TORVODO-446778 format. One record per residue (C-alpha): x, y, z. Coordinates in Angstrom, 2 decimals. Each point is the difference from the previous one (the first is absolute). Example, Ala and Ser with C-alpha at 12.3 -4.5 7.8 and 13.67 -1.06 7.14 Angstrom:
% residues 2
12.30; -4.50; 7.80
1.37; 3.44; -0.66
% end
This chain:
% residues 334
-44.03; 16.09; -24.61
-0.31; -3.09; 2.27
2.91; -2.42; -0.10
-0.58; -3.55; -1.17
1.35; -1.66; 3.10
0.11; -3.54; -1.47
2.13; 1.25; -2.86
2.17; 2.07; 2.33
0.61; -3.02; 2.19
0.97; -2.10; -3.01
2.44; 2.69; -1.21
1.57; 0.22; 3.44
0.54; -3.76; 0.10
1.67; 0.22; -3.39
2.43; 2.55; 1.52
-1.35; 3.09; -1.86
1.71; 2.88; 1.88
-2.46; 2.64; -1.08
-2.88; -2.17; 1.35
1.98; -0.60; 3.13
0.60; 3.68; 0.60
-3.65; 0.82; -0.69
-1.12; -2.64; 2.41
2.17; 1.31; 2.80
-1.27; 3.53; -0.59
-3.54; -1.34; 0.30
0.78; -1.99; 3.17
1.68; 2.99; 1.68
-2.83; 2.36; -0.85
-2.25; 1.13; 2.98
-2.95; 0.82; -2.22
-3.08; -1.99; 0.97
-0.76; -1.11; -3.56
3.66; -0.96; -0.53
-0.03; -2.06; 3.18
-2.90; -2.09; -1.27
1.78; -0.45; -3.35
3.23; -0.99; 1.85
-1.81; -2.56; 2.03
-1.45; -1.55; -3.17
3.40; -0.10; -1.63
1.61; -1.66; 3.00
-2.52; -2.80; -0.14
0.65; -0.61; -3.64
3.81; -0.47; 0.38
1.03; -3.58; -0.01
1.93; -1.66; 2.70
3.67; 0.95; -0.54
3.04; -2.07; 0.69
1.36; 0.57; 3.48
2.38; 2.93; 0.13
2.50; 0.96; 2.69
-1.25; 3.20; 1.58
3.00; 1.95; 1.36
-0.44; 3.00; 2.31
3.07; 2.31; 0.02
0.35; 2.61; 2.71
2.77; 2.03; 1.48
0.82; 3.56; 1.17
0.16; 2.89; -2.50
3.38; -0.02; -1.66
0.59; -3.75; 0.26
-0.16; -0.24; -3.78
-3.15; -2.10; -0.40
-0.62; 1.08; -3.71
3.62; -0.46; -0.94
-0.03; -3.43; 1.69
-3.05; -1.05; -2.09
1.60; 1.46; -3.13
2.97; -2.34; 0.59
-1.96; -3.03; 1.38
-2.66; -0.04; -2.74
2.21; -0.77; -2.97
1.82; -2.73; 2.01
-3.33; -1.65; 0.73
-1.10; 0.29; -3.64
3.20; -1.77; -1.06
-1.15; -2.92; 2.15
-3.21; -0.15; -2.08
-2.39; 2.03; 2.15
-2.36; 2.83; -0.89
0.06; 2.90; 2.44
-2.76; 2.46; 0.92
0.97; 2.90; 2.28
-2.69; 1.96; 1.87
1.79; 3.08; 1.20
-1.96; 1.82; 2.73
0.96; 3.68; -0.13
-0.42; 2.44; 2.93
-2.98; 2.34; -0.16
-0.25; 3.47; 1.38
-1.99; 0.13; 3.28
-1.07; 3.53; -0.82
-0.77; -0.07; -3.71
-0.20; -3.73; -0.71
2.47; 0.23; -2.86
2.50; -2.73; -0.78
3.42; 0.05; -1.52
-0.38; -3.29; -1.92
3.72; 0.02; -0.91
0.94; -3.65; 0.49
-0.56; -0.88; -3.65
2.65; 2.60; -0.97
2.37; -1.47; 2.57
-0.43; -3.47; -1.54
0.48; 1.09; -3.62
1.99; -3.06; -1.11
-2.37; -2.53; 1.57
-3.13; 1.89; -1.23
1.13; -0.60; -3.62
0.30; -3.75; 0.40
-2.63; -2.20; -1.66
-0.30; -2.19; 3.02
-0.46; 2.77; 2.52
-2.89; 2.28; 0.87
0.22; 3.01; 2.37
-2.91; 1.78; 1.36
0.33; 3.02; 2.36
-2.96; 0.54; 2.30
-0.63; 2.93; 2.39
-0.26; -0.98; 3.64
-2.79; 2.40; 0.79
-2.54; -2.79; -0.68
1.04; -2.08; 2.90
2.15; -0.36; 3.10
2.79; -2.14; 1.33
2.39; 0.92; -2.80
-2.19; -1.44; -2.75
-2.98; 1.11; -2.04
-3.48; -1.32; 0.86
-0.48; -1.82; -3.27
3.48; -1.62; -0.05
-1.37; -3.51; 0.60
-2.28; 0.32; -3.00
2.81; 1.36; -2.18
2.14; -2.95; 1.04
-2.82; -2.28; -1.17
-0.18; 1.74; -3.33
3.72; -0.18; -0.74
0.11; -3.62; 0.99
-2.82; -0.70; -2.52
2.23; 1.61; -2.67
2.70; -2.66; 0.66
2.45; 1.72; 2.33
1.26; -2.61; 2.41
1.96; 2.36; 2.24
-1.74; 3.07; 1.40
2.06; 2.53; 1.95
-1.89; 2.59; 2.11
2.34; 2.84; 0.86
-1.32; 1.93; 2.94
0.27; 3.68; 0.92
2.55; -0.49; 2.75
0.23; -1.58; 3.45
-1.76; 0.61; 3.28
-2.49; -1.33; 2.49
-2.99; 0.35; -2.29
1.88; -1.26; -3.00
-0.44; -3.68; 0.48
-3.27; -0.49; -1.99
2.03; -1.24; -2.96
1.10; -2.96; 2.05
-3.61; -1.17; 0.23
-0.25; -0.21; -3.87
3.44; -1.45; -0.77
1.56; -3.39; 0.08
3.52; 1.27; 0.44
0.68; 3.18; 2.02
3.39; 1.55; -0.76
1.61; 2.76; 2.05
2.54; 2.13; -1.77
2.48; 2.03; 2.12
2.78; 2.46; -0.55
3.44; -0.32; 1.60
-0.01; 1.49; 3.48
-3.65; -1.01; 0.67
1.24; -2.76; 2.34
1.12; 0.74; 3.58
-2.44; -2.57; 1.31
-3.11; 1.32; -1.69
0.66; 3.77; 0.58
-2.36; 2.02; -2.22
-2.06; -2.98; -1.15
-3.11; -1.27; 1.83
0.40; -3.43; 1.51
-3.46; -1.03; -1.28
0.87; 0.34; -3.67
3.25; -1.97; 0.49
-1.94; -2.82; 1.56
-2.18; -0.09; -3.14
2.94; -0.38; -2.37
0.71; -3.28; -1.71
3.34; 1.24; -1.22
2.03; 3.20; 0.34
2.31; 1.53; -2.58
2.54; 2.67; 0.91
0.37; 2.12; -3.15
2.84; 2.28; -1.11
2.73; -2.49; 0.90
2.57; 1.75; -2.14
2.81; 2.58; 0.18
0.39; 1.80; 3.31
-3.25; -1.48; 1.24
1.07; -3.63; -0.21
1.40; -0.06; 3.58
-3.22; 1.59; 1.40
-2.05; -2.53; -2.03
1.92; -2.87; 1.62
-0.61; 1.42; 3.48
-3.64; 0.56; -0.68
-0.54; -3.58; -1.22
1.84; -1.34; 3.03
-2.20; 2.12; 2.31
-3.13; -1.32; -1.52
1.20; -3.63; 0.09
0.69; 0.42; 3.66
-3.36; 1.71; 0.67
-1.95; -2.62; -1.94
1.53; -2.72; 2.22
-2.18; 1.46; 2.83
-3.26; -0.20; -2.01
-2.33; -2.88; -0.48
0.00; -0.86; -3.74
-3.01; 1.18; -1.96
-0.30; -3.19; -1.93
0.76; -3.49; 1.42
2.59; -1.63; -2.18
1.33; 3.25; -1.56
2.73; 1.85; 1.93
0.11; 3.69; -0.93
3.11; 0.68; -2.12
1.99; 3.26; -0.18
1.89; 0.73; -3.22
2.11; 2.88; -1.29
-0.32; 1.35; -3.51
0.59; 2.98; -2.15
-2.86; 0.86; -2.42
2.36; 2.56; -1.59
2.77; -2.41; -0.94
-1.98; -3.22; -0.12
2.08; -1.56; 2.80
-2.06; -2.58; 1.95
-3.08; 0.22; -2.29
0.47; -3.54; -1.24
0.12; -1.16; 3.63
-3.21; 1.92; 0.62
-1.68; -1.71; -2.94
1.16; -3.43; 1.20
-1.29; 0.73; 3.46
-3.38; 1.15; -1.27
-0.46; -3.06; -2.22
1.14; -2.32; 2.73
-2.66; 1.50; 2.27
-2.61; -0.48; -2.68
0.92; -3.73; -0.30
-0.18; -0.43; 3.75
-3.22; 2.05; 0.24
-1.79; -2.10; -2.55
1.30; -3.41; 1.21
-0.77; 0.69; 3.64
-3.71; 0.69; -0.61
0.38; 3.52; 1.38
-1.32; 1.47; -3.31
-3.58; -1.32; 0.39
-0.11; 1.13; 3.60
1.32; 3.41; -0.90
-2.48; 0.45; -2.81
-2.86; -0.64; 2.44
1.48; 2.57; 2.44
0.35; 2.58; -2.79
-3.56; -0.49; -1.13
-1.25; 0.38; 3.60
2.00; 3.20; 0.53
-1.23; 1.36; -3.37
-3.60; -0.79; 0.93
0.12; 1.73; 3.39
1.83; 3.04; -1.40
-2.74; 0.41; -2.54
-2.74; -0.46; 2.61
1.54; 2.69; 2.11
0.50; 2.46; -2.90
-3.44; -0.53; -1.52
-1.78; 0.32; 3.37
1.87; 3.28; 0.58
-0.99; 1.32; -3.46
-3.65; -0.89; 0.63
-0.07; 1.65; 3.40
1.62; 3.17; -1.47
-2.51; 0.20; -2.82
-3.19; -1.00; 1.86
-2.43; 2.94; 0.12
-0.62; 1.20; 3.59
3.09; -1.61; 1.54
2.31; 2.94; -0.61
-1.35; 1.97; 3.04
0.33; -3.08; 2.24
3.58; -0.57; -1.10
0.91; 3.67; 0.58
-1.64; 0.10; 3.44
1.86; -3.26; 0.86
3.34; 1.55; -1.01
-0.66; 2.95; 2.24
-1.01; -2.18; 2.89
3.19; -2.11; -0.34
2.15; 3.18; -0.19
-1.55; 1.27; 3.26
0.43; -3.37; 1.72
-3.76; -0.41; 0.43
-0.06; -3.40; -1.70
2.50; -2.63; -1.12
0.73; -0.61; -3.68
-1.21; -3.61; 0.38
-3.33; 1.12; 1.39
-0.44; 2.71; -2.61
0.84; -2.45; -2.83
-2.58; -2.42; 1.33
-2.72; 2.75; 0.05
0.82; 1.02; -3.58
-0.02; -3.58; -1.32
-3.28; -0.78; 1.78
-1.55; 3.18; -1.45
1.24; -1.00; -3.46
-1.64; -3.41; 0.13
-3.22; 1.50; 1.43
-0.16; 2.38; -2.93
0.71; -2.80; -2.42
-2.82; -2.12; 1.38
-2.37; 3.05; -0.04
0.82; 0.69; -3.68
-0.57; -3.64; -0.91
-3.38; 0.09; 1.80
-1.03; 3.15; -1.81
0.90; -1.56; -3.40
-2.26; -3.00; 0.76
% end
């Protein structure tokens, strides 16, 4: 049965959670017929109020889910509605996903002003799922004014979330300091603020040292945003220590971000990144499914492996052959 997209869009805008979940499932689907329906739905959604899009990254074990579980209710008390898009790791071999973040945020998931959606990462790269920008757009239409995207982890390829967020937060564990040891410099340079979690008990002293190390290291970096110095804070998601400070820092950033005009500029950059990501992915899908191109791709792979041709030259040949076949098909149809 085909969905009534106009009705579904209205239900989403009224905050209907079942409609919201159904829409996200549709948007995340890779079926061709579902993609056409998802595109139609996206066009029917009204312009939402501007949300604050927060990207949260950090090494495994830093306590990202626990941090959100503690941060979310504190933001809700300030009058905000929170959507959490938790990207779960997918198996490289089998493609399966744990999807356990919702169980780790049990208290927040029950709150009327919170919505948590786990998504497998096997649909994209860079620590986020391919359809994450569209899902952000859907939850914004449902009235959530703070959207947190929790990424798989941290690494060189894990900075894609920064291109779709207004505020990029790096969460660290005590002992992750020592002048950036164990953490890639690139992702630190992308951070708008850093929180050192687990500042409690026997780890408090290590947390203090880690925060001091990062403050010192950041003094050597060029700031990501003119007018906003990157701040380093300590907190404990377990005890709640420092969470109110984290909330104040995030909301202060939001006020600065909107008043400085950075929001409009950032929205344009996000749209451009989203567009080119889709162009790349859709072109790849079409090349992979174009009849007659499979043999050319396989021969190109063998030629690259034996150093008989560069990857750039091979890619050019495949793309040219794709467009030649497209023009031939169009001519035959006429």
